[in-house]
C-alpha positions in Angstrom: 1.6 5.0 2.5 5.2 6.0 1.9 6.7 3.5 -0.5 10.2 4.1 0.9 8.9 1.6 3.6 9.1 -1.2 1.2 12.5 -0.5 -0.1 15.0 2.1 -1.6 12.4 3.6 -3.9 15.2 5.7 -5.5 16.1 2.5 -7.8 13.7 1.4 -10.5 12.3 -2.2 -10.0 13.9 -4.8 -12.3 11.1 -6.8 -12.4 8.6 -6.8 -15.4 4.8 -6.1 -15.1 4.3 -9.8 -15.9 6.6 -10.9 -13.0 4.9 -8.4 -10.6 1.6 -9.6 -11.5 2.3 -13.2 -10.9 3.8 -12.4 -7.7 1.0 -10.6 -6.6 -1.4 -13.5 -7.9 0.7 -16.1 -6.1 0.8 -14.4 -2.8 -2.8 -13.4 -2.8 -3.9 -17.0 -3.5 -1.7 -18.2 -0.4 -3.5 -15.6 1.4 -7.0 -16.9 0.0 -6.3 -20.3 1.2 -5.2 -19.6 4.8 -8.1 -17.0 5.2 -10.6 -19.6 4.2 -9.3 -22.1 6.7 -9.1 -19.7 9.6 -12.3 -17.8 9.1 -14.4 -21.0 9.1 -12.4 -22.4 12.0 -12.6 -19.5 14.3 -16.5 -18.8 13.4 -17.4 -22.3 14.0 -15.3 -22.8 17.2 -16.3 -19.3 18.3 -20.0 -20.0 18.3 -19.5 -23.4 19.9 -17.0 -22.1 22.6 -19.4 -18.9 23.1 -16.4 -16.4 22.3 -17.4 -13.0 20.6 -13.7 -12.3 20.4 -13.0 -15.4 18.4 -16.1 -14.8 16.2 -15.1 -11.2 15.5 -11.5 -12.3 14.7 -13.2 -14.9 12.4 -15.2 -12.1 10.7 -12.1 -10.3 10.2 -10.6 -13.1 8.5 -13.5 -13.5 6.3 -13.1 -9.7 5.2 -9.7 -10.6 4.2 -11.0 -13.0 1.6 -13.1 -10.3 0.1 -9.7 -7.9 0.1 -7.8 -10.7 -1.3 -10.1 -10.8 -4.4 -9.9 -6.9 -4.8 -6.1 -7.4 -4.9 -6.4 -10.0 -7.4 -8.7 -7.9 -9.8 -6.7 -4.9 -9.2 -3.3 -6.9 -10.0 -4.7 -8.1 -13.3 -6.1 -4.8 -14.6 -3.2 -2.7 -13.5 -0.9 -4.5 -15.7 -3.0 -3.8 -19.1 -0.9 -1.9 -21.7 -1.5 1.9 -22.0 -4.3 2.5 -24.8 -6.0 5.6 -26.3 -8.0 6.4 -23.2 -5.4 5.5 -20.8 -2.1 6.9 -22.2 -0.2 6.3 -19.1 -1.5 2.7 -18.5 -3.6 1.4 -16.0 -1.3 1.6 -12.7 -3.9 3.5 -10.5 -5.9 0.2 -10.4 -3.6 -0.7 -7.5 -4.3 2.6 -5.8 -8.0 2.2 -6.1 -7.6 -1.5 -4.7 -5.9 0.0 -1.6 -8.8 2.5 -1.3 -11.1 -0.5 -1.5 -9.1 -2.3 1.2 -9.5 0.8 3.5 -13.2 1.1 2.9 -13.6 -2.8 3.8 -11.5 -2.7 6.9 -13.2 0.4 8.2 -16.7 -0.9 7.6 -15.9 -4.3 9.3 -14.0 -2.5 12.1 -17.2 -0.2 12.9 -19.5 -3.3 12.8 -17.0 -5.3 15.3 -17.1 -2.2 17.6 -21.2 -1.9 17.5 -21.4 -5.6 18.2 -18.8 -5.5 21.2 -20.4 -2.2 22.8 -23.9 -4.0 22.5 -22.3 -7.2 24.5 -20.9 -4.9 27.2 -24.0 -3.0 27.9 -25.4 -6.4 29.1 -22.6 -7.9 31.0 -24.6 -10.5 32.7 -25.1 -12.2 29.3 -21.4 -12.8 28.7 -20.8 -16.7 29.2 -17.6 -18.4 30.2 -15.7 -19.6 27.0 -14.5 -23.0 26.3 -10.8 -23.6 26.4 -10.8 -24.7 22.9 -11.3 -21.2 21.6 -8.0 -20.2 23.3 -6.2 -22.9 21.1 -7.8 -21.8 18.0 -6.8 -18.1 18.7 -3.0 -19.2 19.3 -3.1 -21.1 16.0 -4.6 -18.2 14.2 -2.1 -15.9 15.7 1.1 -18.0 14.4 -0.8 -18.6 11.0 -1.3 -14.8 10.3 2.3 -13.7 11.7 3.8 -16.2 9.3 1.4 -15.0 6.3 2.5 -11.6 7.1 6.1 -12.3 6.8 5.8 -14.2 3.4 3.3 -11.5 1.8 5.8 -8.6 3.0 8.7 -10.3 1.6 7.0 -10.7 -1.8 6.0 -7.2 -1.9 9.5 -6.0 -1.1 10.8 -8.1 -3.9 8.5 -6.6 -6.4 8.0 -3.2 -4.9 4.1 -3.1 -4.9 2.4 -1.0 -2.4 -0.7 -2.7 -3.0 0.7 -6.1 -1.8 2.3 -4.1 1.0 -1.3 -2.9 2.2 -2.5 -6.5 1.8 0.6 -7.8 3.8 0.1 -5.2 6.8 -3.6 -6.3 6.6 -2.5 -9.8 7.5 -0.2 -8.2 10.4 -3.3 -6.5 11.8 -5.0 -9.8 11.8 -2.1 -11.4 13.9 -2.2 -8.5 16.1 -6.2 -8.9 16.6 -5.6 -12.6 17.1 -3.1 -11.8 20.0 -5.7 -9.4 21.7 -8.3 -12.1 21.5 -6.0 -14.6 23.1 -5.5 -12.2 26.0 -9.1 -11.7 26.4 -10.0 -15.4 26.1 -7.3 -15.9 29.0 -9.1 -13.4 31.1 -12.2 -15.1 30.5 -11.1 -18.1 31.3 -9.4 -16.9 34.6 -13.1 -15.8 35.7 -13.1 -12.0 34.1 -15.8 -12.7 31.4 -15.9 -9.1 30.3 -12.3 -9.6 28.8 -13.6 -11.5 26.0 -16.1 -8.5 24.5 -13.4 -6.0 25.3 -11.1 -7.9 23.2 -13.5 -7.7 20.4 -13.8 -3.9 21.0 -10.3 -3.4 20.7 -9.9 -5.7 17.6 -12.7 -3.6 16.1 -10.9 -0.3 16.6 -7.6 -1.7 15.1 -9.2 -2.8 12.3 -11.1 0.3 11.7 -8.1 2.5 12.3 -5.9 0.6 9.8 -8.8 0.8 7.3 -9.0 4.7 7.7 -5.1 5.0 7.2 -5.1 2.8 4.2 -8.1 4.5 2.6 -6.8 8.0 3.4 -3.5 7.5 1.9 -4.9 5.9 -1.2 -7.4 8.9 -1.5 -4.6 11.3 -1.7 -2.5 9.4 -4.0 -5.7 9.4 -6.4 -5.7 13.1 -6.1 -2.2 13.3 -7.7 -0.1 13.6 -4.3 3.4 14.1 -4.8 6.2 11.9 -3.6 8.3 12.8 -0.7 11.3 15.3 -0.7 13.9 12.6 -0.5 12.9 11.0 -3.6 12.5 14.3 -5.5 16.0 15.3 -4.4 17.3 11.8 -6.0 15.5 12.6 -9.1 17.1 16.0 -9.0 20.5 14.6 -8.3 20.1 12.1 -11.5 19.1 15.2 -13.6 22.0 17.3 -12.6 24.4 14.6 -13.0 23.7 14.5 -16.9 26.3 15.8 -19.0 25.1 19.2 -20.3 22.5 20.0 -17.5 23.4 23.3 -15.9 20.5 23.5 -13.6 17.3 21.8 -12.5 14.2 23.7 -11.4 10.2 23.5 -11.0 10.4 19.5 -10.5 6.8 18.2 -10.1 5.8 14.7 -9.3 2.5 13.0 -8.9 1.8 9.2 -8.0 0.7 6.7 -10.8 -0.1 3.4 -8.8 3.4 2.5 -7.9 5.1 4.5 -10.4 5.8 8.5 -10.6 4.9 10.9 -13.3 7.7 13.7 -13.4 7.8 17.2 -14.9 11.0 19.1 -14.9 12.7 22.1 -16.1 16.4 21.7 -17.0 18.8 24.5 -17.9 21.3 24.2 -20.8 24.0 26.4 -22.2 21.9 29.2 -23.8 24.4 29.4 -26.9 23.9 25.8 -28.0 21.6 24.7 -30.9 18.1 23.5 -30.4 19.0 20.1 -31.3 21.9 19.9 -28.9 19.5 21.0 -26.0 17.0 18.5 -27.1 19.5 15.7 -27.2 20.6 16.7 -23.5 16.9 16.4 -22.5 16.5 13.0 -23.9 19.5 11.7 -22.1 18.4 13.1 -18.9 14.9 11.7 -19.3 16.7 8.1 -20.1 18.8 8.3 -16.9 15.8 9.2 -14.8 13.6 6.2 -16.1 16.6 3.9 -15.6 17.4 4.9 -12.1 14.0 5.6 -10.4 10.7 4.2 -10.7 9.4 6.8 -13.0 6.8 6.1 -15.6 7.2 9.2 -17.6 9.4 12.3 -17.4 8.5 15.8 -19.3 11.4 17.9 -19.6 11.3 21.6 -20.5 14.6 23.1 -21.7 15.5 26.4 -20.5 18.8 28.6 -21.2 20.9 28.7 -18.4 21.3 32.1 -16.7 24.8 33.6 -17.4 25.7 36.3 -14.5 27.9 38.2 -17.1 24.4 39.1 -19.1 21.4 40.9 -18.3 18.9 39.0 -20.3 15.4 37.3 -20.0 15.8 33.8 -21.1 13.4 32.4 -24.0 12.5 28.7 -23.2 12.0 26.2 -25.8 9.9 23.0 -25.0 11.6 19.6 -25.7 10.3 16.2 -24.8 
């Protein structure tokens, strides 16, 4: 998942870890309440109205409850302070939560696909649904779309990719409810196959989104770098620091919603070690203030002078 889809990632979030955790908890508990009501209503009405599509959508909503509790668990643990075993903090709890969300969605989607395919193999057993199922599908569609908009607004405010994943999870629910509603309309118009076909489409949508979330989270756990646009923004901040003559070998890796950066900065080769160190400290502070960077490790190199033919002997500075 590209965090730039949330907001301008080149600016460091002004929210404290406690504020981000509180926002995550609040929005997720709203999602829990909505999904409890929706899943119960959809499954009960789906069974009574004989709609496989509505039952599938209800199971999807039920899986959201599991996902919500995963988010609550990760949101609590990701805000723990750094310790001896985790010197960079516990930010990757959020990435692990996104991976768990992906696995949950993928498993639920595959199960729904299997169930729908079984039904399609016996079309004579597909009953005509009751009209009440359609009204429940419309109500679910409206509720999930409103939930998505609310959760995405909170995610943008606190710049949390985990909350973005959960918000788009809610949007996938809204899309699935729309498909189910179309299937129910077709069933009521005399095309009973459309109900299990709707369930099949919902299953595919859920599985696809689960694969996408899981794959992105897996890459982040393997120290994937941020995109080139954000790297260039960090490079520009380093270059704008007084005393920095050049920047090279910038390496980044994601740490939850934050970034860990290594960079080589070039300074005047004739200055003292102390002066070069002070420039490196100033460059580091500038990056931490302007970007969502958790830590920046700088390596000071003497700047190449075109009038001299020498091999630079770099010195390390933090």
